[in-house]
RODO-2510 file (C-alpha; in nm, 4 decimals, decimal comma):
residues 399
     n   res          X          Y          Z
     1     m    -0,3438    -0,3636   -21,6451
     2     t    -0,6265    -0,5078   -21,4363
     3     e    -0,9596    -0,4770   -21,6129
     4     f    -1,2679    -0,3828   -21,4133
     5     p    -1,5782    -0,5905   -21,4910
     6     l    -1,7942    -0,2811   -21,4411
     7     s    -1,9505    -0,0093   -21,6468
     8     p    -1,8990     0,3510   -21,5313
     9     h    -2,2287     0,3208   -21,3404
    10     t    -2,3331    -0,0223   -21,2207
    11     p    -2,5897    -0,0643   -20,9408
    12     l    -2,5164    -0,3814   -20,7512
    13     s    -2,7475    -0,6377   -20,6037
    14     a    -2,4964    -0,9235   -20,6231
    15     s    -2,2145    -0,9873   -20,3775
    16     l    -1,9251    -0,7484   -20,4160
    17     t    -1,6732    -1,0302   -20,4200
    18     s    -1,8421    -1,1948   -20,7169
    19     v    -1,8151    -0,8801   -20,9262
    20     l    -1,4924    -0,7030   -20,8374
    21     p    -1,1522    -0,8338   -20,7269
    22     h    -1,0496    -0,6331   -20,4242
    23     h    -0,7030    -0,5537   -20,2940
    24     k    -0,5423    -0,8294   -20,0895
    25     g    -0,2167    -0,6490   -20,0219
    26     c     0,0178    -0,9068   -20,1699
    27     g     0,0287    -1,2274   -20,3653
    28     v     0,1913    -1,4486   -20,6276
    29     p     0,2693    -1,1682   -20,8801
    30     y     0,5282    -1,0284   -20,6374
    31     e     0,7242    -1,3516   -20,5950
    32     a     0,9417    -1,2733   -20,8988
    33     e     1,0422    -0,9368   -20,7512
    34     a     1,1142    -1,1026   -20,4156
    35     m     1,3447    -1,3541   -20,5831
    36     n     1,5225    -1,0790   -20,7777
    37     i     1,5716    -0,8800   -20,4592
    38     e     1,6994    -1,1819   -20,2721
    39     k     1,9676    -1,2497   -20,5331
    40     a     2,0636    -0,8835   -20,5809
    41     l     2,0911    -0,8147   -20,2090
    42     a     2,2933    -1,1299   -20,1544
    43     d     2,5330    -1,0001   -20,4218
    44     g     2,5420    -0,6512   -20,2699
    45     n     2,3825    -0,5029   -20,5834
    46     l     2,1676    -0,2263   -20,4379
    47     l     2,0747    -0,0848   -20,7784
    48     e     1,9105    -0,4140   -20,8772
    49     v     1,7255    -0,4149   -20,5450
    50     v     1,5899    -0,0680   -20,6176
    51     s     1,4839    -0,1793   -20,9666
    52     a     1,2887    -0,4715   -20,8194
    53     i     1,1265    -0,2454   -20,5600
    54     r     1,0137    -0,0010   -20,8274
    55     e     0,8768    -0,2861   -21,0375
    56     t     0,6773    -0,3998   -20,7337
    57     v     0,5371    -0,0494   -20,6889
    58     q     0,4422    -0,0257   -21,0572
    59     r     0,2643    -0,3592   -21,0389
    60     a     0,0900    -0,2654   -20,7147
    61     s    -0,0254     0,0672   -20,8597
    62     r    -0,2547    -0,1258   -21,0925
    63     t    -0,4311    -0,2997   -20,8044
    64     p    -0,8016    -0,2107   -20,7839
    65     v    -0,8988    -0,0158   -20,4726
    66     n    -1,2558    -0,0021   -20,3460
    67     i    -1,3587     0,3182   -20,1682
    68     a    -1,6910     0,3213   -19,9840
    69     v    -1,8635     0,6592   -19,9478
    70     t    -2,1129     0,6505   -19,6635
    71     g    -2,2932     0,8731   -19,4135
    72     d    -2,6424     0,9794   -19,3111
    73     s    -2,9069     1,0087   -19,5813
    74     g    -2,9127     1,3585   -19,7290
    75     n    -2,5517     1,4397   -19,6439
    76     g    -2,4586     1,4654   -20,0119
    77     m    -2,2660     1,1416   -20,0744
    78     s    -2,3693     1,1165   -20,4406
    79     t    -2,2902     1,4813   -20,5046
    80     f    -1,9502     1,4397   -20,3463
    81     i    -1,8762     1,1357   -20,5647
    82     n    -1,9632     1,3300   -20,8792
    83     v    -1,7319     1,6156   -20,7799
    84     l    -1,4513     1,3744   -20,6900
    85     r    -1,4897     1,2227   -21,0381
    86     n    -1,4858     1,5715   -21,1986
    87     i    -1,8226     1,5030   -21,3532
    88     g    -2,1345     1,7198   -21,3710
    89     h    -2,4584     1,6108   -21,2020
    90     e    -2,6448     1,6372   -21,5314
    91     e    -2,4199     1,3897   -21,7156
    92     a    -2,5507     1,0443   -21,7952
    93     a    -2,2812     0,8635   -21,5965
    94     s    -2,3223     1,0781   -21,2849
    95     a    -2,4536     0,9525   -20,9526
    96     p    -2,8185     1,0564   -20,9095
    97     t    -2,8631     1,3423   -20,6622
    98     g    -3,1576     1,5204   -20,5077
    99     v    -3,3084     1,6649   -20,1935
   100     v    -3,4627     1,3284   -20,1069
   101     k    -3,2940     0,9934   -20,0568
   102     t    -3,1832     0,8920   -20,4082
   103     t    -2,9444     0,6010   -20,3435
   104     q    -3,1453     0,2897   -20,2550
   105     t    -2,8826     0,0264   -20,3331
   106     r    -2,5056     0,0258   -20,3587
   107     a    -2,3781     0,1701   -20,6835
   108     s    -2,0264     0,1712   -20,8225
   109     y    -1,8563     0,4442   -21,0246
   110     l    -1,5277     0,4698   -21,2132
   111     s    -1,3316     0,7791   -21,3096
   112     s    -1,0374     0,8487   -21,5368
   113     h    -0,9169     1,0915   -21,2684
   114     l    -0,8814     0,8018   -21,0241
   115     p    -0,7392     0,5104   -21,2256
   116     n    -0,8061     0,1629   -21,0891
   117     v    -1,0351     0,3021   -20,8200
   118     v    -1,3983     0,2077   -20,7716
   119     l    -1,6115     0,4527   -20,5740
   120     w    -1,9065     0,2876   -20,4005
   121     d    -2,2074     0,5072   -20,3297
   122     l    -2,3772     0,3423   -20,0332
   123     p    -2,7348     0,4020   -19,9196
   124     g    -2,7254     0,6467   -19,6302
   125     t    -2,7844     0,5507   -19,2715
   126     g    -3,1058     0,6645   -19,1093
   127     s    -3,3899     0,5763   -18,8779
   128     d    -3,4876     0,2794   -19,0969
   129     i    -3,1544     0,1116   -19,0177
   130     e    -3,2006    -0,1054   -18,7089
   131     t    -2,8450    -0,0776   -18,5788
   132     p    -2,5107     0,0478   -18,7069
   133     e    -2,3863    -0,3107   -18,6862
   134     n    -2,6693    -0,4221   -18,9144
   135     y    -2,5818    -0,1479   -19,1639
   136     v    -2,2139    -0,2450   -19,1621
   137     m    -2,3079    -0,6064   -19,2323
   138     k    -2,5587    -0,5241   -19,5075
   139     m    -2,3141    -0,2923   -19,6835
   140     q    -2,0354    -0,5555   -19,6599
   141     f    -1,7799    -0,3200   -19,5074
   142     s    -1,5192    -0,5941   -19,4992
   143     q    -1,4962    -0,5822   -19,8792
   144     y    -1,3767    -0,2198   -19,9005
   145     n    -1,0209    -0,0948   -19,8729
   146     f    -1,0924     0,2621   -19,7713
   147     f    -1,3859     0,4702   -19,6444
   148     i    -1,5041     0,8280   -19,6754
   149     i    -1,7666     0,9239   -19,4167
   150     i    -1,9742     1,2174   -19,5395
   151     a    -2,1389     1,4521   -19,2895
   152     s    -2,3210     1,7853   -19,3039
   153     e    -2,5295     2,0010   -19,0708
   154     q    -2,4559     1,7715   -18,7752
   155     f    -2,2131     1,4962   -18,6842
   156     s    -2,4538     1,2290   -18,5618
   157     m    -2,4102     0,9138   -18,3548
   158     n    -2,4472     0,7183   -18,6799
   159     h    -2,1306     0,8883   -18,8085
   160     v    -1,9483     0,8068   -18,4855
   161     m    -2,0506     0,4401   -18,4931
   162     l    -1,9482     0,4098   -18,8599
   163     a    -1,6073     0,5533   -18,7728
   164     k    -1,5693     0,3174   -18,4772
   165     a    -1,6667     0,0143   -18,6872
   166     i    -1,4120     0,1066   -18,9559
   167     q    -1,1408     0,1684   -18,6971
   168     d    -1,2141    -0,1692   -18,5345
   169     m    -1,1585    -0,3283   -18,8766
   170     g    -0,8146    -0,1678   -18,8903
   171     k    -0,8958     0,0315   -19,2035
   172     k    -0,8378     0,3956   -19,2844
   173     f    -1,1099     0,6543   -19,3341
   174     y    -1,1693     1,0241   -19,3864
   175     i    -1,4354     1,2464   -19,2378
   176     v    -1,5592     1,4886   -19,5048
   177     w    -1,7918     1,7686   -19,3996
   178     t    -1,9797     1,8786   -19,7105
   179     k    -2,2145     2,1733   -19,7763
   180     l    -1,9701     2,4131   -19,6126
   181     d    -2,1103     2,6853   -19,8380
   182     l    -2,4445     2,6583   -19,6548
   183     d    -2,2757     2,6775   -19,3147
   184     l    -2,0801     2,9865   -19,4161
   185     g    -2,3945     3,1456   -19,5577
   186     t    -2,6066     3,0996   -19,2450
   187     s    -2,3563     3,1276   -18,9586
   188     t    -2,2880     3,4535   -18,7752
   189     l    -1,9419     3,3302   -18,6757
   190     p    -1,6280     3,4418   -18,8612
   191     e    -1,5150     3,1777   -19,1126
   192     r    -1,2053     3,0703   -18,9177
   193     q    -1,4018     3,0312   -18,5956
   194     l    -1,6776     2,8379   -18,7729
   195     l    -1,4324     2,5933   -18,9260
   196     q    -1,2659     2,5415   -18,5900
   197     t    -1,6027     2,4835   -18,4225
   198     i    -1,7013     2,2194   -18,6792
   199     r    -1,3700     2,0347   -18,6373
   200     e    -1,3861     2,0460   -18,2590
   201     n    -1,7422     1,9137   -18,2599
   202     i    -1,6450     1,6202   -18,4844
   203     l    -1,3426     1,5344   -18,2684
   204     k    -1,5392     1,5677   -17,9445
   205     n    -1,7992     1,3168   -18,0644
   206     l    -1,5339     1,0735   -18,1912
   207     q    -1,3397     1,0890   -17,8658
   208     k    -1,6475     0,9820   -17,6703
   209     e    -1,6215     0,6431   -17,8440
   210     q    -1,2401     0,6396   -17,8318
   211     v    -1,2042     0,6811   -18,2072
   212     c    -0,8582     0,8062   -18,3039
   213     e    -0,8449     1,1390   -18,4855
   214     p    -0,8840     1,0774   -18,8610
   215     p    -0,8094     1,3201   -19,1453
   216     i    -1,0948     1,5723   -19,1502
   217     f    -1,1775     1,7788   -19,4575
   218     l    -1,4259     2,0660   -19,4665
   219     v    -1,5456     2,1166   -19,8238
   220     s    -1,8189     2,2500   -20,0431
   221     s    -1,9167     2,0210   -20,3290
   222     l    -2,0287     2,3338   -20,5152
   223     e    -1,6800     2,4857   -20,4841
   224     p    -1,4331     2,1999   -20,5470
   225     l    -1,1368     2,4350   -20,5893
   226     l    -1,1815     2,5971   -20,2490
   227     h    -1,1451     2,5023   -19,8826
   228     d    -1,0056     2,1524   -19,8154
   229     f    -1,0997     1,9906   -20,1464
   230     p    -0,7554     2,0276   -20,3147
   231     k    -0,5900     1,8954   -19,9969
   232     l    -0,8325     1,6027   -19,9907
   233     r    -0,7384     1,5056   -20,3459
   234     r    -0,3656     1,5176   -20,2669
   235     n    -0,4056     1,3127   -19,9510
   236     l    -0,6235     1,0595   -20,1266
   237     q    -0,3606     1,0013   -20,3964
   238     m    -0,0952     0,9375   -20,1316
   239     d    -0,3189     0,7080   -19,9295
   240     l    -0,4183     0,5099   -20,2387
   241     s    -0,0489     0,4466   -20,3059
   242     e    -0,0010     0,3412   -19,9447
   243     i    -0,3000     0,1043   -19,9554
   244     r    -0,1801    -0,0613   -20,2739
   245     c     0,1862    -0,0874   -20,1854
   246     h     0,1940    -0,1462   -19,8126
   247     g     0,1433    -0,5225   -19,8216
   248     p     0,3773    -0,6041   -20,1126
   249     l     0,6532    -0,3725   -19,9887
   250     q     0,6209    -0,4969   -19,6334
   251     n     0,6753    -0,8506   -19,7590
   252     l     0,9738    -0,7397   -19,9666
   253     y     1,1220    -0,5556   -19,6701
   254     h     1,0954    -0,8694   -19,4584
   255     t     1,2776    -1,0539   -19,7369
   256     c     1,5496    -0,7865   -19,7414
   257     e     1,5783    -0,7918   -19,3636
   258     k     1,6204    -1,1682   -19,3673
   259     i     1,8949    -1,1535   -19,6328
   260     v     2,0837    -0,8781   -19,4472
   261     n     2,0596    -1,0725   -19,1210
   262     n     2,1853    -1,3862   -19,2932
   263     k     2,4842    -1,1953   -19,4293
   264     v     2,5577    -1,0638   -19,0809
   265     t     2,5407    -1,4130   -18,9297
   266     s     2,7665    -1,5515   -19,1997
   267     l     3,0305    -1,2820   -19,1498
   268     q     3,0170    -1,2995   -18,7714
   269     k     3,1178    -1,6645   -18,7922
   270     k     3,4117    -1,5747   -19,0170
   271     i     3,5375    -1,2857   -18,8030
   272     t     3,7107    -1,5301   -18,5693
   273     t     3,8751    -1,7163   -18,8565
   274     e     4,1423    -1,6384   -19,1137
   275     s     3,8856    -1,6589   -19,3937
   276     f     3,7276    -1,3341   -19,2727
   277     q     3,9711    -1,1049   -19,4519
   278     d     3,9575    -1,3136   -19,7689
   279     a     3,5764    -1,3009   -19,7726
   280     l     3,5808    -0,9202   -19,7778
   281     g     3,9098    -0,8643   -19,9601
   282     i     4,0672    -0,6909   -19,6585
   283     l     4,4464    -0,6671   -19,6514
   284     d     4,4863    -0,5154   -19,3050
   285     a     4,2242    -0,6111   -19,0448
   286     d     4,3491    -0,3350   -18,8137
   287     d     4,2868    -0,0647   -19,0740
   288     v     3,9358     0,0410   -18,9679
   289     a     3,8869     0,2657   -19,2729
   290     e     3,9638    -0,0232   -19,5065
   291     c     3,7324    -0,2550   -19,3108
   292     l     3,4468    -0,0048   -19,3116
   293     k     3,4831     0,0438   -19,6871
   294     a     3,4791    -0,3340   -19,7377
   295     y     3,1638    -0,3722   -19,5292
   296     r     2,9846    -0,1009   -19,7232
   297     l     3,0807    -0,2654   -20,0521
   298     f     2,9687    -0,6040   -19,9188
   299     f     2,6216    -0,4735   -19,8314
   300     g     2,5946    -0,2505   -20,1389
   301     v     2,5833     0,0848   -19,9566
   302     a     2,9154     0,2323   -20,0702
   303     d     2,9031     0,5924   -20,1964
   304     e     2,9171     0,4935   -20,5631
   305     s     2,6242     0,2558   -20,5233
   306     l     2,4234     0,5117   -20,3253
   307     w     2,4952     0,7748   -20,5910
   308     q     2,3526     0,5436   -20,8582
   309     v     2,0449     0,4819   -20,6446
   310     a     2,0012     0,8560   -20,5904
   311     q     2,0095     0,9115   -20,9679
   312     v     1,7384     0,6521   -21,0231
   313     m     1,5246     0,7852   -20,7375
   314     g     1,5635     1,1482   -20,8458
   315     s     1,7285     1,2473   -20,5183
   316     s     2,0770     1,3385   -20,3976
   317     l     2,3528     1,1313   -20,2380
   318     t     2,3201     1,3290   -19,9139
   319     d     1,9578     1,2185   -19,8828
   320     y     2,0992     0,8749   -19,8045
   321     t     2,4313     0,9511   -19,6362
   322     n     2,2570     1,1848   -19,3892
   323     i     2,0534     0,8966   -19,2453
   324     m     2,3515     0,6611   -19,2166
   325     m     2,5850     0,5992   -18,9234
   326     c     2,8637     0,4357   -19,1222
   327     c     2,9731     0,7100   -19,3618
   328     d     3,3179     0,7547   -19,2050
   329     v     3,5331     0,6128   -18,9260
   330     q     3,5154     0,9250   -18,7087
   331     g     3,1394     0,9314   -18,7238
   332     i     3,0971     0,5617   -18,6573
   333     n     3,3332     0,5735   -18,3583
   334     r     3,1079     0,8315   -18,1939
   335     k     2,7837     0,6378   -18,2374
   336     d     2,8437     0,3030   -18,0655
   337     w     2,9146     0,2809   -17,6918
   338     r     3,1610    -0,0057   -17,7351
   339     l     3,3630     0,1894   -17,9895
   340     i     3,3419     0,5023   -17,7741
   341     c     3,4893     0,3079   -17,4799
   342     m     3,7748     0,1858   -17,6965
   343     t     3,8702     0,5438   -17,7821
   344     w     3,9106     0,6431   -17,4164
   345     t     4,2746     0,7135   -17,3345
   346     v     4,2787     0,4857   -17,0288
   347     i     4,1303     0,1932   -17,2193
   348     k     4,3612     0,2429   -17,5174
   349     s     4,6655     0,2649   -17,2909
   350     s     4,5655    -0,0470   -17,0984
   351     v     4,5124    -0,2462   -17,4155
   352     s     4,8443    -0,1206   -17,5531
   353     l     5,0333    -0,2300   -17,2408
   354     l     4,8621    -0,5687   -17,2207
   355     s     4,9385    -0,6340   -17,5862
   356     y     5,3090    -0,6734   -17,4946
   357     i     5,2381    -0,9696   -17,2667
   358     p     5,3160    -1,2959   -17,4499
   359     r     5,0078    -1,4935   -17,5570
   360     l     4,7743    -1,2744   -17,3491
   361     g     4,8700    -0,9788   -17,5661
   362     d     4,7812    -1,1669   -17,8849
   363     y     4,4493    -1,2717   -17,7342
   364     i     4,3609    -0,9177   -17,6242
   365     t     4,4602    -0,7653   -17,9582
   366     s     4,2524    -1,0260   -18,1424
   367     y     3,9555    -0,9767   -17,9088
   368     v     3,9555    -0,5975   -17,9470
   369     r     3,9819    -0,6324   -18,3252
   370     q     3,6849    -0,8731   -18,3317
   371     v     3,4725    -0,6434   -18,1149
   372     k     3,5405    -0,3553   -18,3543
   373     q     3,4636    -0,5679   -18,6577
   374     k     3,1323    -0,6875   -18,5101
   375     c     3,0351    -0,3307   -18,4205
   376     f     3,1086    -0,2110   -18,7733
   377     l     2,9229    -0,5076   -18,9179
   378     q     2,6072    -0,4423   -18,7161
   379     i     2,6101    -0,0688   -18,7876
   380     v     2,6527    -0,1132   -19,1632
   381     a     2,3792    -0,3798   -19,1658
   382     k     2,1453    -0,1442   -18,9793
   383     d     2,2252     0,1351   -19,2254
   384     t     2,1489    -0,1003   -19,5146
   385     k     1,8020    -0,1668   -19,3723
   386     t     1,7482     0,2068   -19,3209
   387     i     1,8406     0,2793   -19,6837
   388     l     1,6093     0,0046   -19,8104
   389     k     1,3221     0,1386   -19,6009
   390     k     1,3767     0,4898   -19,7374
   391     v     1,3838     0,3648   -20,0962
   392     m     1,0562     0,1792   -20,0407
   393     n     0,8876     0,4772   -19,8744
   394     d     1,0073     0,7169   -20,1450
   395     s     0,8903     0,4780   -20,4186
   396     i     0,5241     0,4974   -20,3173
   397     i     0,5036     0,8773   -20,3022
   398     p     0,2994     0,9911   -20,6065
   399     h     0,4866     1,2303   -20,8390
***
């Protein structure tokens, strides 16, 4: 497990990069899994591929993630951090809070409730900040993986510019409206209407600067079990998994895609030769059911293999077969335009008649067979990629 060189509460004056390794998305530790996947997929061993994917996810789950909590001064960033850490404001390791500006420099906090996560309490924006750009530079936004923008009472232009800067960096962020208890206590509007008004106001201001709609959570730091706080925690866990695993799994998927494509290219060259049937163990090249079964075995997506994968993933066989095109001959014949054409009565009759013509008949029969084989090959290869993508997506969902 990666060790953090930080105490539970460490104010920082030094560069972030000199103190904490931040998530890069991928790297040398994943090369072993990539090699295992390459060999397993080449052998059509889907279960080994799944094992390597899960090992990648486990390794990635230990990657440190830096979350910056920012907003206008007085919006309650420090209070929010304490609540997110399930820690009381009076405890020694808590972030200092108060009615005046209490955070003067960046401070980092750890929590057993968020393993391998560092929460960064940033000084709030305000009139003393020359420009939002200057604030972004001083706070070293490029070093963080994820952002939580805290707002209360009003959604200011500072909030909008922070959101735009983060979006321009291609990073994800939440908008969290705190002190909802105060809004509910002072507003004459019904609760549902008040919540809708707050959301609409936030979105209206973001849209002015063409900021895409982010996840918005309306919470009260004094009531962490109510409103959107439970939903925020669930979403954060899922997004942390996505942040950690996206890069490594994307690289592995590209590896898988390359191997599958190579297998397709290799077989396509053999389809026109006598070695094609030997390569797949096919006795009758005109028996489409036998050919389809051979293809699925070759790529590792036969029912038995998928059943084993489903057992490991804690799902059912139908979870995989339902997203495939190549489960049976009837189904596959209805899903490719070339195969559909070949099932038309006129086409079938024409091919049957032409097949009796010496030499030309042999050529036509061989050509039609090759077209079918290539269609099946491409469909099974596409299904293999779909299955791999599902396994990767399902592997990063927190349980």
